[in-house]
Structure formats: structure tokens, C-alpha cells
C-alpha positions in Angstrom: 17.1 -114.0 -7.7 18.5 -114.2 -4.1 22.1 -113.6 -2.4 24.2 -113.1 0.9 26.5 -109.3 1.7 28.6 -109.3 3.9 32.4 -108.1 4.4 35.8 -109.0 3.7 39.0 -107.7 5.9 41.2 -110.2 4.5 45.1 -109.3 4.5 44.3 -107.0 0.8 42.9 -104.9 1.9 45.7 -102.5 3.3 43.8 -99.8 4.3 40.6 -98.9 6.4 38.3 -99.5 3.3 34.3 -100.7 3.5 34.4 -104.7 1.3 30.8 -105.7 0.7 31.0 -109.0 -0.6 27.3 -109.6 -2.3 27.1 -113.6 -3.5 24.6 -113.8 -6.2 22.6 -117.1 -8.4 24.4 -116.2 -11.3 25.2 -113.4 -14.2 21.7 -111.6 -14.5 21.6 -111.4 -10.6 25.1 -109.4 -10.0 24.2 -107.7 -13.6 20.9 -106.4 -11.5 22.3 -106.1 -8.1 24.6 -103.9 -9.9 21.7 -101.6 -11.6 20.6 -101.5 -8.6 23.6 -99.8 -7.4 24.2 -97.4 -10.0 20.6 -96.3 -9.3 21.1 -95.8 -5.4 24.9 -94.2 -5.7 22.9 -91.6 -8.5 20.1 -90.9 -5.3 23.3 -90.7 -2.6 25.1 -88.0 -4.9 22.5 -85.7 -5.2 23.1 -82.5 -5.9 26.3 -82.8 -8.2 25.8 -81.6 -11.0 27.8 -84.3 -12.7 27.9 -88.5 -12.3 30.9 -89.3 -13.5 31.3 -93.6 -14.2 34.4 -95.4 -15.5 33.3 -98.2 -18.0 34.8 -101.9 -18.2 35.9 -103.9 -20.7 35.0 -107.5 -21.1 32.5 -109.7 -21.2 30.9 -109.5 -18.0 29.0 -105.6 -18.0 27.3 -106.1 -21.1 24.8 -108.0 -18.2 24.7 -104.9 -17.1 24.3 -102.9 -20.0 20.6 -105.0 -21.0 19.3 -104.1 -17.2 20.8 -100.6 -17.6 18.7 -100.0 -20.7 15.5 -101.7 -19.8 12.7 -100.7 -18.2 12.5 -99.9 -15.0 16.2 -98.8 -14.9 15.7 -97.2 -17.7 13.1 -94.7 -16.4 15.3 -94.7 -13.1 18.7 -93.8 -14.2 19.7 -90.5 -14.6 21.3 -90.4 -18.2 21.9 -86.6 -18.5 24.1 -86.1 -15.0 26.1 -89.4 -16.2 30.0 -88.2 -17.8 30.6 -91.2 -19.1 34.7 -92.6 -19.2 36.8 -95.7 -19.3 39.2 -97.7 -16.8 40.5 -99.2 -19.3 40.7 -99.4 -23.4 42.9 -102.4 -25.7 45.3 -100.6 -28.0 42.8 -100.6 -30.9 40.6 -98.6 -33.4 37.5 -97.4 -31.6 36.0 -99.4 -34.5 37.3 -102.7 -33.9 35.3 -105.2 -32.2 37.7 -105.9 -29.4 37.3 -102.6 -29.0 36.0 -101.8 -24.9 34.9 -98.2 -26.4 32.6 -100.6 -28.6 31.2 -103.2 -26.4 30.4 -99.9 -25.1 28.7 -98.0 -27.3 26.5 -100.9 -28.8 25.2 -102.0 -25.8 25.0 -98.9 -23.9 25.4 -95.9 -25.9 23.6 -96.2 -28.4 20.9 -97.7 -26.5 20.1 -95.4 -24.0 19.7 -91.3 -23.8 24.1 -90.3 -24.7 24.7 -87.5 -26.1 28.4 -87.0 -27.5 29.4 -84.5 -25.0 28.9 -87.2 -22.5 31.7 -89.9 -23.7 34.8 -89.9 -22.5 36.5 -92.0 -23.9 39.7 -93.3 -24.4 42.2 -92.0 -28.1 43.3 -94.7 -29.3 43.5 -93.5 -33.1 45.9 -90.7 -31.8 49.0 -92.1 -31.0 51.0 -95.0 -29.7 50.6 -96.2 -26.5 52.4 -93.9 -24.5 51.5 -90.2 -26.4 47.8 -91.8 -25.9 48.3 -92.1 -21.9 48.8 -88.8 -22.1 45.6 -88.0 -24.0 43.6 -89.0 -22.3 45.0 -88.1 -18.9 44.7 -84.7 -19.8 41.0 -85.3 -21.3 40.4 -86.7 -17.9 42.5 -83.2 -16.0 40.3 -80.4 -18.5 37.0 -82.4 -17.7 36.8 -83.2 -14.3 38.9 -79.9 -13.4 42.2 -81.4 -11.9 45.5 -80.0 -10.9 48.1 -81.3 -11.1 48.6 -83.7 -8.6 45.7 -84.1 -8.4 43.1 -87.4 -8.6 40.0 -87.7 -10.2 37.1 -88.7 -7.4 34.9 -91.0 -9.9 31.7 -91.9 -8.2 31.8 -95.2 -9.4 34.3 -97.1 -11.4 33.3 -100.3 -12.4 35.6 -103.3 -13.0 35.8 -106.8 -14.3 38.2 -109.5 -12.7 39.7 -112.5 -15.6 41.4 -115.2 -14.5 44.3 -114.9 -13.9 43.2 -112.1 -10.1 43.4 -109.0 -13.8 41.7 -106.0 -13.1 41.4 -102.7 -15.3 44.7 -103.3 -17.5 46.7 -104.2 -14.4 48.4 -107.0 -15.1 50.5 -109.4 -13.2 53.4 -109.0 -13.4 53.7 -105.8 -15.1 55.2 -102.4 -14.4 51.7 -100.8 -14.9 51.0 -101.5 -10.7 54.2 -99.6 -9.7 52.8 -96.3 -11.8 51.8 -94.2 -8.4 52.0 -90.5 -9.9 50.1 -90.8 -13.1 45.6 -91.3 -13.4 46.6 -93.2 -17.1 49.5 -95.4 -18.3 50.1 -97.3 -21.4 51.3 -100.9 -20.0 52.6 -104.2 -22.0 51.4 -107.3 -20.9 53.5 -110.2 -23.0 51.0 -113.2 -22.1 48.9 -111.4 -24.9 51.5 -109.7 -27.0 49.4 -106.5 -26.8 49.8 -102.4 -25.4 46.7 -101.1 -23.0 46.1 -98.1 -21.6 44.3 -98.2 -17.9 43.8 -96.0 -15.3 47.2 -96.4 -12.2 46.4 -98.0 -8.8 45.7 -94.8 -7.7 42.7 -93.1 -9.4 41.0 -96.5 -9.1 41.7 -96.0 -5.2 40.6 -92.9 -5.1 37.2 -93.3 -6.1 33.8 -93.2 -3.8 32.5 -96.7 -5.2 34.4 -99.5 -7.2 32.4 -102.2 -8.5 33.9 -105.7 -8.8 31.1 -107.7 -11.0 32.8 -111.3 -10.8 30.9 -113.9 -12.7 31.5 -117.7 -13.8 33.2 -120.9 -12.5 37.1 -119.8 -13.9 37.3 -117.1 -11.7 36.8 -119.4 -8.8 40.4 -119.9 -8.0 41.4 -116.1 -8.3 38.5 -114.7 -6.2 39.4 -117.3 -3.6 42.9 -116.0 -4.0 42.1 -112.2 -4.0 39.6 -112.0 -1.4 41.7 -114.7 1.2 44.7 -115.8 0.1 48.3 -113.9 1.4 48.9 -110.7 0.2 50.5 -110.7 -3.1 49.9 -108.6 -5.3 51.7 -108.8 -7.6 50.4 -112.7 -9.3 47.0 -110.9 -7.8 46.5 -107.5 -9.5 43.5 -107.4 -7.9 44.1 -107.6 -4.2 45.4 -103.6 -4.8 42.6 -101.8 -5.1 40.8 -100.5 -1.8 39.5 -96.8 -2.2 41.1 -94.8 0.4 37.8 -92.4 1.3 35.2 -95.0 -0.4 33.7 -98.3 -0.4 34.8 -101.5 -2.2 32.1 -104.1 -3.9 32.1 -107.1 -5.1 28.8 -108.2 -6.6 29.8 -112.3 -8.0 28.0 -114.9 -8.8 27.6 -118.8 -6.9 30.2 -120.2 -9.9 32.5 -117.8 -9.5 32.4 -117.6 -5.4 32.8 -121.7 -4.8 35.5 -122.4 -3.8 35.4 -119.3 -0.9 35.9 -120.1 2.8 34.4 -117.8 4.5 30.4 -117.2 4.1 29.7 -114.1 2.1 
């Protein structure tokens, strides 16, 4: 495994967020680095009672989950402090093969010492998308003691990025990109003919740490556009992510980084 670390101050970073871009040989190395980072952030978070993490869907997090539930990380993670949320969810039942919750349950939550009261999933079975978004927001406010008008401060939000530059379920040219007064919103995605539930941009940008896990040659064009292209978040929503009082980590493999002009 090898990696190079660097910082970007590109046009997508509209504030003073600390941005770190690290390039690794392959997906397994990206997952290893993410597991290292999680353990380090937990150590830095002490003496907080809870470590609030928002999980990501998609294929890339599977590799991270495999690392976390196996030695040596299984012994290093403070499992008891973890509180699990989701940054987005497909509007499907929790046992559906497309469910982000189901993927995490099968690859992480049932393979690690996790109790049911640590898991705060999106209740997709309890209403229409708008109602589910409201219920999930209420759950977050209750669990994290967030007052009206406040945004939660997650210790870690994990994100993937699609080949179109979307993250969470913030897809290009969709209404959710502009929601600023909610924690969670329903988002209709016409190109997928689907509804999603997603964190809003202010929630993500209020986190102490946001970590993108990006792997694969199909992400190379979007990654170059997001990190080094002109500011165009309607087309590349991942450009909206810039934690206001936290750190933004891009952990990417060499295939995804192939079209970056700068050395990272």
C-alpha cells in the first residue's frame, strides 16, 4: 500500500474547510486508510460519551466494513460509543436488496458488537417520502438533543461519490441541493425514476469530519471536475461539501485519481 497526501484549495472550497486528498493503490488500501482514520477520530473525540457516525450506501463502504469487523480494527474500534445513522437511503423497505441499511446490517452491524439502541435507520416503511424525511429528522433531533434552528454535529459522515458527481442522495439538478432549513429531505431523482431520503448540505457541512471514499476508473472524470474544475455544484453536487468547522478527507484510489492534474 502506498499513498500521497496533499491539500486542495480549489474553487469548490468556498470557506476555510481543511481539505485533504489522499491517493491509494486500490480499494482495499482506501478502506484500510478509512478504518485508520475512524479509529484516530474516535481517540481524538474522547471523553465524548457517543461517537455519532453517518454511514454511506453503495459498493465502496463494503470494503471498509470488512476491515472494521476483522482484526486488527475489530479490537481497536470503540464499538460501545458508536451511534449509527445514515446520510441517505433509498425509498425501499429495510429488507430490500437496494436498502443502504440492509447492506450495513449484513456487512457491519451483525458482524460487530452493536446493539439495537445504537442503530438509527431511516424508517422508510412508515409513510411517503416527505413524511419519512420528517420522521427521520425528528429521530435525529431527539437522539442528538438538537433544538429547532440548530444542526447536529456528527463526529464523522461517510460519503461516496457517483460517476455523475453526486454524494449522499444529492443528485445533479435536483431540489434537495437547495434545501437549507431542514436536516433531512426527500429528493425525487427523475433520471433514476426514484425517491431518496438524504441529509441536506448544511447537516453535512456541520460535521466535525467528512470522508469521501472514491474508487474506480468510472469516477475519474467526476473527481477531476469536483476537485479541479470550475465551481458548478448544480452539475457536480459534491462541490457543495465543505465542512465549516471541520475537516474534509478525500480517500481515493489511483484509478479514480487518474485524471487529476495536481499531484496529491
